[in-house]
C-alpha positions as CSV (number, residue, x, y, z in Angstrom):
1,M,285.7,152.9,265.2
2,D,284.9,156.5,266.6
3,D,287.2,158.3,269.2
4,S,285.4,160.4,271.8
5,G,286.4,163.8,272.2
6,L,285.1,165.4,275.7
7,I,284.4,169.2,275.0
8,S,284.8,171.8,277.7
9,F,284.0,175.4,277.5
10,F,285.8,178.5,279.1
11,R,284.2,182.0,278.9
12,V,287.1,184.1,277.7
13,E,286.8,187.0,280.9
14,D,289.8,189.0,279.6
15,C,291.7,189.5,276.4
16,G,293.2,192.4,275.3
17,L,295.1,195.7,276.7
18,Y,294.4,197.1,280.0
19,R,294.9,200.2,281.3
20,I,297.6,199.3,284.5
21,R,295.8,201.8,287.4
22,R,297.1,201.6,290.9
23,N,294.7,200.3,293.9
24,A,292.3,199.9,291.1
25,E,290.5,197.5,288.6
26,S,292.5,197.4,285.1
27,E,290.6,198.9,282.6
28,F,290.3,197.5,278.8
29,K,291.5,199.8,276.1
30,S,291.8,197.5,272.7
31,D,292.4,194.2,270.9
32,D,289.4,192.5,272.0
33,F,288.9,188.5,271.6
34,T,288.0,188.6,268.2
35,S,290.9,190.6,266.7
36,V,293.3,188.8,269.2
37,S,291.6,185.7,267.4
38,K,292.4,186.6,263.7
39,E,295.6,188.1,264.5
40,L,296.8,185.0,266.0
41,Y,295.6,182.8,263.1
42,D,297.2,185.0,260.4
43,W,300.6,185.2,262.8
44,L,300.6,181.2,262.7
45,K,299.0,180.1,258.9
46,D,302.1,180.3,257.0
47,R,304.9,179.4,259.4
48,N,307.1,176.3,259.7
49,V,305.9,174.5,263.0
50,L,308.9,175.3,264.3
51,N,308.8,178.8,264.5
52,T,305.3,178.6,266.0
53,I,306.3,178.4,269.4
54,P,306.1,182.1,271.3
55,W,309.4,182.1,273.0
56,D,313.1,181.1,272.6
57,P,313.5,177.4,274.1
58,S,316.9,177.7,274.7
59,E,316.4,181.1,277.1
60,H,313.5,178.9,278.7
61,P,315.1,175.4,278.7
62,R,312.7,173.7,281.7
63,R,309.4,175.6,280.5
64,D,307.2,173.0,278.2
65,K,307.1,173.5,274.4
66,V,304.1,174.0,272.8
67,Y,303.6,174.6,269.3
68,C,301.0,175.0,266.4
69,K,300.6,172.1,263.8
70,D,297.6,173.1,262.1
71,V,295.0,175.7,261.7
72,T,291.6,176.5,260.1
73,F,289.0,179.2,260.1
74,D,285.4,179.5,258.9
75,E,284.0,182.3,257.4
76,A,280.6,181.3,258.1
77,T,280.9,181.4,261.8
78,G,283.8,183.2,262.4
79,D,285.4,180.1,264.3
80,Y,289.0,179.2,264.3
81,L,290.6,175.5,265.1
82,F,294.0,175.3,266.3
83,V,295.8,172.0,266.8
84,L,298.4,172.6,269.1
85,W,301.8,170.1,270.0
86,F,302.6,169.7,273.6
87,A,305.7,168.6,273.3
88,N,307.1,166.1,276.2
89,S,309.6,163.5,275.8
90,D,308.3,161.8,278.8
91,A,304.7,161.7,277.4
92,A,303.1,158.4,278.4
93,G,300.1,156.7,276.3
94,E,299.6,157.3,272.7
95,V,302.2,159.5,271.5
96,G,304.0,160.4,268.1
97,G,306.4,163.0,266.5
98,I,306.1,166.0,264.2
99,D,308.2,167.2,262.0
100,L,308.8,171.3,263.1
101,N,310.3,171.8,259.9
102,A,307.1,171.2,258.2
103,K,304.7,174.2,257.4
104,V,302.0,174.6,259.4
105,G,298.8,172.3,258.1
106,E,301.3,170.4,256.1
107,T,300.3,166.7,255.7
108,T,302.9,164.7,253.4
109,N,305.5,163.1,255.5
110,D,305.0,165.3,258.7
111,S,304.5,162.9,261.3
112,E,304.7,159.5,262.7
113,K,303.2,157.7,265.5
114,I,306.3,156.5,267.8
115,E,306.8,153.0,268.4
116,A,309.5,150.4,269.3
117,K,312.2,151.3,266.3
118,N,309.4,152.5,263.5
119,S,311.2,156.2,263.5
120,S,311.5,156.8,259.2
121,G,314.8,158.7,260.4
122,K,313.9,161.9,260.6
123,E,314.1,164.4,264.1
124,L,310.8,163.8,265.1
125,T,309.7,165.7,268.5
126,I,307.6,163.4,270.2
127,G,304.2,165.1,272.1
128,K,300.5,165.0,271.8
129,A,297.9,167.4,269.9
130,M,296.0,169.8,271.9
131,Y,292.6,170.9,270.0
132,Y,291.2,174.1,271.0
133,W,288.0,176.2,269.2
134,F,287.9,179.6,269.4
135,I,284.3,180.7,269.0
136,P,284.6,184.8,269.0
137,S,280.8,185.6,268.7
138,L,279.8,183.9,272.0
139,N,283.4,185.0,273.7
140,L,284.0,181.4,274.3
141,V,287.0,179.2,274.0
142,A,286.5,175.0,274.2
143,S,289.5,172.6,274.7
144,I,288.3,168.7,273.0
145,N,290.3,166.1,274.7
146,F,290.4,162.8,273.0
147,K,292.1,159.5,274.7
148,H,295.1,160.4,272.2
149,S,295.7,164.2,273.0
150,K,296.2,166.5,275.6
151,A,294.2,169.3,277.4
152,D,295.9,171.8,279.1
153,N,294.8,175.1,279.6
154,D,297.4,177.1,281.8
155,S,300.1,176.0,278.9
156,F,297.1,177.2,276.3
157,T,296.8,180.6,277.6
158,N,300.5,181.3,278.2
159,F,300.7,180.4,274.7
160,V,298.6,183.0,273.7
161,K,299.7,185.6,276.3
162,R,303.3,184.8,275.2
163,W,302.5,185.1,271.3
164,F,301.2,188.6,272.2
165,D,303.8,189.9,274.0
166,N,307.0,188.5,272.2
167,K,305.6,188.3,268.5
168,H,302.7,190.4,268.4
169,K,303.8,193.8,266.6
170,H,302.6,196.8,268.5
171,P,304.2,200.5,267.8
172,N,304.2,201.3,271.4
173,K,305.5,198.3,272.8
174,N,308.5,198.8,275.6
175,V,310.4,195.4,276.4
176,S,312.4,195.3,279.4
177,R,315.1,192.4,280.0
178,S,317.1,191.3,283.0
179,T,319.0,188.1,284.1
180,H,319.2,186.4,287.3
181,E,320.5,183.2,288.4
182,D,318.9,180.5,289.6
183,P,320.3,179.6,293.3
184,R,318.8,175.8,292.8
185,T,320.6,175.3,289.5
186,G,323.2,177.8,288.9
187,L,321.8,178.4,285.7
188,E,321.5,182.1,284.5
189,I,317.6,182.7,283.8
190,S,316.3,185.6,281.6
191,R,313.3,187.5,282.8
192,V,311.7,189.9,280.2
193,S,309.0,192.7,281.5
194,V,306.4,193.5,278.6
195,S,304.3,196.9,278.5
196,Y,302.4,199.1,276.2
197,L,302.4,203.0,276.4
198,S,299.1,204.4,274.6
199,D,299.1,206.6,271.8
200,D,299.0,209.8,274.1
201,R,302.3,208.2,276.1
202,K,299.5,209.3,279.3
203,Y,299.9,205.9,280.5
204,S,300.8,201.9,280.1
205,M,298.7,199.3,279.6
206,S,299.6,195.3,280.0
207,F,298.5,192.5,277.8
208,K,295.9,189.7,279.3
209,F,294.2,186.5,278.3
210,K,292.1,184.9,281.0
211,A,289.4,182.0,280.1
212,T,287.6,180.7,282.9
213,E,285.7,177.3,282.4
214,K,282.0,177.4,282.3
215,E,279.8,174.1,283.3
216,T,276.1,174.2,282.5
217,N,273.9,173.5,285.6
218,I,270.3,171.9,285.6
219,F,268.8,175.4,285.6
220,S,270.1,176.5,282.3
221,I,270.2,173.4,280.4
222,D,268.2,173.3,277.1
223,K,264.9,171.8,278.2
224,R,263.6,170.5,274.8
225,Q,266.9,168.9,273.9
226,L,267.1,167.1,277.6
227,A,263.4,165.7,277.4
228,K,264.4,164.0,273.9
229,K,267.5,161.9,276.2
230,I,265.3,161.4,279.2
231,S,263.9,157.4,279.4
232,H,263.7,157.3,283.2
233,V,263.2,159.6,285.8
234,V,264.9,158.9,289.3
235,I,263.6,160.4,292.9
236,R,265.5,159.9,295.8
237,D,263.0,160.5,299.2
238,T,263.4,160.0,302.6
239,V,260.1,159.1,304.2
240,S,258.9,158.6,308.2
241,T,257.4,155.3,309.4
242,T,255.9,154.0,312.6
243,A,257.7,150.8,313.7
244,I,255.1,148.1,315.2
245,S,255.6,147.7,318.9
246,E,257.0,144.4,320.0
247,R,256.6,144.9,323.7
248,S,254.9,142.4,325.6
249,S,250.9,142.4,326.3
250,G,251.7,143.1,329.9
251,V,253.6,146.1,329.0
252,K,251.3,147.4,326.8
253,L,248.6,147.1,329.4
254,W,250.9,149.0,331.6
255,D,251.5,151.7,329.2
256,K,247.4,152.0,329.2
257,L,247.5,152.1,332.7
258,S,249.9,154.6,332.9
259,K,248.8,156.7,329.6
260,K,252.1,156.4,328.1
261,K,251.6,156.4,324.1
262,V,254.4,154.3,321.9
263,N,255.2,156.2,318.7
264,S,258.2,155.0,317.7
265,R,259.3,156.3,314.5
266,R,262.2,155.9,312.0
267,T,263.1,157.4,308.6
268,Q,263.8,154.9,305.6
269,Q,265.9,156.1,302.4
270,I,264.0,155.0,299.4
271,E,265.0,155.5,295.7
272,V,262.3,155.1,292.7
273,V,262.9,154.6,289.0
274,E,260.2,155.3,286.6
275,Q,260.3,154.9,283.2
276,V,258.7,158.1,281.3
277,T,258.6,160.0,278.2
278,L,258.3,163.9,278.7
279,S,257.7,166.7,277.3
280,E,259.5,170.2,277.3
281,D,256.8,171.5,279.7
282,E,257.2,168.7,282.2
283,I,261.1,168.9,282.1
284,D,260.3,172.3,283.2
285,S,257.7,171.2,286.0
286,I,260.1,168.5,287.9
287,I,263.4,171.0,287.7
288,K,261.0,173.9,289.3
289,L,259.9,170.8,291.5
290,Y,263.9,170.0,292.7
291,E,264.1,173.7,293.1
292,D,261.6,174.3,295.8
293,E,261.8,170.7,297.5
294,I,265.3,169.7,297.3
295,K,267.7,172.0,299.8
296,P,271.0,172.3,298.4
297,N,272.4,170.5,301.4
298,D,270.6,167.6,301.4
299,T,272.8,164.2,301.3
300,W,269.9,161.6,300.1
301,N,267.2,163.7,298.9
302,N,267.7,164.6,294.9
303,I,266.1,163.9,291.4
304,G,268.0,162.4,288.6
305,F,267.1,161.2,285.2
306,R,268.8,158.1,283.1
307,E,269.3,158.7,279.1
308,V,268.6,155.8,276.8
309,D,270.4,153.2,276.3
310,S,272.6,154.1,279.5
311,G,271.8,152.7,283.1
312,N,274.0,155.5,284.9
313,T,271.8,158.4,287.0
314,K,272.3,162.0,286.5
315,W,271.7,163.9,289.6
316,F,270.3,167.4,289.3
317,S,272.3,168.4,292.1
318,S,275.4,168.0,290.5
319,Y,275.0,167.8,286.9
320,T,277.1,169.6,284.4
321,H,276.6,169.5,280.6
322,R,280.1,168.4,278.6
323,P,278.9,167.4,274.6
324,K,280.9,165.1,273.0
325,I,282.1,164.9,269.5
326,L,282.7,161.6,267.5
327,I,285.1,160.8,265.0
328,N,285.9,157.8,263.0
329,E,289.5,156.8,264.0
330,N,290.4,155.9,260.5
331,L,290.2,159.6,260.0
332,K,293.4,160.6,262.2
333,H,296.5,162.1,260.4
334,N,299.1,159.7,260.1
335,K,297.1,157.5,262.9
336,L,298.4,160.3,265.2
337,F,296.3,163.4,265.6
338,F,293.2,164.9,263.7
339,N,294.1,167.7,261.3
340,A,291.9,171.0,261.9
341,E,290.3,170.6,258.6
342,T,288.8,166.7,259.6
343,M,288.0,168.2,263.2
344,W,286.0,171.1,261.8
345,K,284.5,169.1,259.5
346,E,282.5,167.3,262.4
347,I,282.3,170.4,264.2
348,T,280.5,172.4,261.8
349,D,278.5,169.4,260.8
350,K,276.6,169.3,264.8
351,R,278.0,173.0,266.0
352,D,274.2,174.1,266.8
353,D,273.7,170.9,269.1
354,L,277.4,171.5,270.5
355,L,276.8,174.7,271.5
356,L,273.0,174.7,272.2
357,N,273.4,174.1,276.0
358,M,275.8,176.9,276.5
359,K,274.0,179.2,274.8
360,S,271.1,178.6,276.9
361,H,273.4,178.9,280.0
362,L,274.8,182.1,278.8
363,E,271.3,183.4,278.3
364,S,269.8,182.6,281.5
365,E,273.2,184.4,282.9
366,V,272.8,187.7,281.5
367,Q,268.4,187.3,282.4
368,T,269.2,186.8,286.1
369,K,271.7,190.0,286.2
370,E,269.4,192.0,284.4
371,K,266.8,190.5,287.3
372,G,269.3,192.0,290.0
373,N,269.9,195.2,288.4
374,E,266.0,195.4,288.4
375,S,265.8,194.8,291.9
376,N,268.6,196.9,292.6
377,L,266.9,199.6,290.9
378,E,263.6,199.5,292.9
379,A,265.4,199.1,296.2
380,M,267.0,202.1,295.3
381,V,264.0,203.8,294.1
382,K,262.3,202.9,297.6
383,S,265.3,204.3,299.3
384,N,264.8,207.6,297.5
385,D,260.9,207.6,298.3
386,A,261.3,207.1,301.8
387,G,264.0,209.3,302.1
388,L,261.7,212.4,300.0
389,G,259.2,211.9,302.6
390,H,260.9,212.3,305.5
391,A,262.6,215.3,304.3
392,V,259.2,216.5,303.2
393,G,257.6,215.9,306.7
394,E,260.3,217.4,308.6
395,S,260.0,220.7,306.8
């Protein structure tokens, strides 16, 4: 039986050291996503799992613990796959435990599915796997979430930021520490502030890591791929009809005498489902028709489609493409999680298809931005020409 993993893509908006400015946006200076990905991988790959948490748990007892269980790097694509471990003793559903004293990537007696009285006697850290795929060439991160795993993007981004601030070596790092008492619990809380000086010591920098989810819409989808999947087109429309008058003949006569015209109109919502085989050009025409005819605030009118062997309708107005990856459950390590090599083998076999729509979406964004820049440039030229003509006329 296959386990289905839903893939969500995130664009890395900020990654690296940024100059701190007052009353202005910060300015990127160094350590981009490509270099940060490599340095994180190099730091993790030879450690014990216990030492992959990038902060001191004793100083932050209430913070969720996140470790790294496995990593892999693919030279051909420059991609990385990180199998993190979200430690949570209250985790529900299918959970397991890992041996924190094992090496990253170790596969012998390093983990165990947690059931009643089945512990082998090792001290295991209960939790769930988190899978993150780094794609530096596209400036993207992807989370892959299965039933047995967890997707927690705040924990993931905090893991990267705290690793850089706490563990990454930088010659001009400045660390200041302070403590204060939590008035609610009475516990002493440590606060650490990290900044970085430029080589010339003229300004300070801070490390930023921010990833924003990217959802492909119907306008940026790869039409060739969509044409292969569609089995039915679904159209919702609103039509007007004229009701047949049921008034008595005497009343109708009065209408004639008084020259009144009865025209009782009403609207009707209809849905048409048609089995089709479409080409890429026909998909393009349907999307353009949707763009021209359907208003953004329409609550009924819409165009949608159904895929082969599926009765569910996907509507253009709310379409979001999230690819899935299927992996045989028997390939789970200790019946608990997929290790990095197993995951990567399945991803690399389907990598082009998994990224196809996202690439199309990113290209569409670039084209839209370029058109906007061209329009702004044309407006500026026209404005300058108009001003020049006015000035010449005055002289």
